C-alpha positions as YAML, in Angstrom:
chain: A
units: angstrom
residues:
- id: 1
  name: MET
  ca: [-11.49, -10.96, 15.05]
- id: 2
  name: PHE
  ca: [-9.39, -12.47, 12.24]
- id: 3
  name: ALA
  ca: [-11.96, -15.23, 11.70]
- id: 4
  name: THR
  ca: [-14.71, -12.64, 11.34]
- id: 5
  name: ILE
  ca: [-12.68, -10.67, 8.81]
- id: 6
  name: ASP
  ca: [-11.90, -13.87, 6.88]
- id: 7
  name: GLU
  ca: [-15.62, -14.65, 6.61]
- id: 8
  name: ILE
  ca: [-16.36, -11.41, 4.76]
- id: 9
  name: ASP
  ca: [-17.25, -12.37, 1.20]
- id: 10
  name: GLU
  ca: [-16.59, -9.07, -0.56]
- id: 11
  name: GLY
  ca: [-14.86, -8.89, -3.89]
- id: 12
  name: VAL
  ca: [-12.92, -11.40, -5.92]
- id: 13
  name: VAL
  ca: [-9.38, -10.33, -5.07]
- id: 14
  name: SER
  ca: [-7.72, -12.56, -2.51]
- id: 15
  name: TRP
  ca: [-5.56, -11.43, 0.38]
- id: 16
  name: MET
  ca: [-1.78, -11.81, 0.36]
- id: 17
  name: THR
  ca: [0.15, -12.26, 3.59]
- id: 18
  name: TYR
  ca: [3.72, -11.16, 4.12]
- id: 19
  name: LEU
  ca: [5.80, -11.99, 7.18]
- id: 20
  name: PHE
  ca: [8.53, -9.59, 8.16]
- id: 21
  name: ARG
  ca: [10.83, -8.79, 11.04]
- id: 22
  name: TYR
  ca: [13.54, -6.35, 11.96]
- id: 23
  name: GLY
  ca: [16.84, -7.31, 10.36]
- id: 24
  name: GLY
  ca: [19.17, -4.60, 11.55]
- id: 25
  name: PRO
  ca: [21.72, -4.58, 14.35]
- id: 26
  name: GLN
  ca: [20.40, -5.44, 17.79]
- id: 27
  name: PRO
  ca: [21.63, -4.36, 21.20]
- id: 28
  name: GLU
  ca: [22.66, -6.93, 23.81]
- id: 29
  name: ASN
  ca: [19.16, -6.98, 25.31]
- id: 30
  name: PRO
  ca: [16.89, -6.10, 22.34]
- id: 31
  name: PRO
  ca: [13.33, -4.86, 22.82]
- id: 32
  name: THR
  ca: [10.58, -7.31, 21.93]
- id: 33
  name: TRP
  ca: [9.68, -5.59, 18.65]
- id: 34
  name: MET
  ca: [13.15, -6.33, 17.29]
- id: 35
  name: THR
  ca: [12.78, -10.08, 17.76]
- id: 36
  name: ARG
  ca: [9.15, -10.64, 16.76]
- id: 37
  name: THR
  ca: [7.83, -11.66, 13.35]
- id: 38
  name: TYR
  ca: [4.93, -9.54, 12.12]
- id: 39
  name: GLU
  ca: [2.17, -10.34, 9.65]
- id: 40
  name: PHE
  ca: [1.11, -7.86, 6.96]
- id: 41
  name: ASN
  ca: [-2.12, -8.59, 5.03]
- id: 42
  name: VAL
  ca: [-2.86, -6.72, 1.82]
- id: 43
  name: ARG
  ca: [-4.68, -7.00, -1.47]
- id: 44
  name: ASP
  ca: [-3.13, -6.24, -4.84]
- id: 45
  name: ILE
  ca: [-4.38, -2.68, -5.43]
- id: 46
  name: LEU
  ca: [-4.25, -3.01, -9.22]
- id: 47
  name: ALA
  ca: [-6.39, -6.17, -9.08]
- id: 48
  name: VAL
  ca: [-8.85, -4.40, -6.73]
- id: 49
  name: LEU
  ca: [-9.13, -1.46, -9.14]
- id: 50
  name: GLU
  ca: [-9.63, -3.76, -12.12]
- id: 51
  name: ALA
  ca: [-12.38, -5.64, -10.23]
- id: 52
  name: HIS
  ca: [-14.12, -2.35, -9.39]
- id: 53
  name: LEU
  ca: [-13.98, -1.17, -12.98]
- id: 54
  name: ALA
  ca: [-15.41, -4.48, -14.20]
- id: 55
  name: SER
  ca: [-18.32, -4.35, -11.73]
- id: 56
  name: ASP
  ca: [-21.81, -3.44, -13.03]
- id: 57
  name: GLU
  ca: [-22.51, -1.63, -9.73]
- id: 58
  name: PHE
  ca: [-19.56, 0.67, -10.37]
- id: 59
  name: ASP
  ca: [-20.55, 1.46, -13.98]
- id: 60
  name: GLY
  ca: [-21.27, 5.16, -14.46]
- id: 61
  name: HIS
  ca: [-19.89, 6.18, -11.05]
- id: 62
  name: PHE
  ca: [-16.26, 6.73, -12.00]
- id: 63
  name: ASP
  ca: [-14.52, 9.55, -13.83]
- id: 64
  name: TYR
  ca: [-12.05, 7.89, -16.19]
- id: 65
  name: VAL
  ca: [-10.99, 11.07, -18.00]
- id: 66
  name: PRO
  ca: [-8.72, 13.65, -16.34]
- id: 67
  name: TYR
  ca: [-10.46, 16.94, -15.60]
- id: 68
  name: GLU
  ca: [-9.90, 20.27, -13.89]
- id: 69
  name: GLU
  ca: [-12.40, 21.73, -11.45]
- id: 70
  name: TYR
  ca: [-12.37, 25.25, -10.02]
- id: 71
  name: ASP
  ca: [-14.28, 26.93, -7.19]
- id: 72
  name: PRO
  ca: [-15.98, 30.36, -7.60]
- id: 73
  name: ASP
  ca: [-12.71, 32.09, -6.60]
- id: 74
  name: CYS
  ca: [-10.83, 30.35, -9.44]
- id: 75
  name: ASN
  ca: [-8.90, 28.06, -7.07]
- id: 76
  name: ARG
  ca: [-8.25, 24.55, -8.31]
- id: 77
  name: VAL
  ca: [-10.33, 21.89, -6.55]
- id: 78
  name: TYR
  ca: [-8.82, 18.42, -6.11]
- id: 79
  name: SER
  ca: [-11.58, 15.96, -5.30]
- id: 80
  name: ASN
  ca: [-10.35, 12.60, -6.59]
- id: 81
  name: LEU
  ca: [-7.61, 10.90, -8.57]
- id: 82
  name: MET
  ca: [-8.80, 12.11, -11.96]
- id: 83
  name: SER
  ca: [-8.93, 15.76, -10.86]
- id: 84
  name: GLY
  ca: [-5.25, 15.73, -9.87]
- id: 85
  name: GLN
  ca: [-2.21, 16.75, -11.86]
- id: 86
  name: TRP
  ca: [-0.88, 13.19, -11.91]
- id: 87
  name: ALA
  ca: [-3.82, 12.07, -14.07]
- id: 88
  name: PHE
  ca: [-3.05, 14.84, -16.56]
- id: 89
  name: ASN
  ca: [0.60, 13.90, -16.67]
- id: 90
  name: GLU
  ca: [-0.17, 10.21, -17.27]
- id: 91
  name: ALA
  ca: [-2.92, 10.69, -19.89]
- id: 92
  name: VAL
  ca: [-2.07, 10.12, -23.54]
...
């Protein structure tokens, strides 16, 4: 499965791998999860976002200005990042 995932040629942002393990106190006979090393694979989310914004395919399909949307009953509708309060708070 990992080989198949590695063969996917999508995007320009490379994967980063972190190894981690439990570092707290262990009982005399610890469970297996306390002694194993685990692998965590992730992409830099900022680099992914920058790559999306630079893509011609993405052009015109992204709201880059904060906005408010309301339903017919005057309830606020949150549909994506730019419709949320955080975007308003961060905008200058």
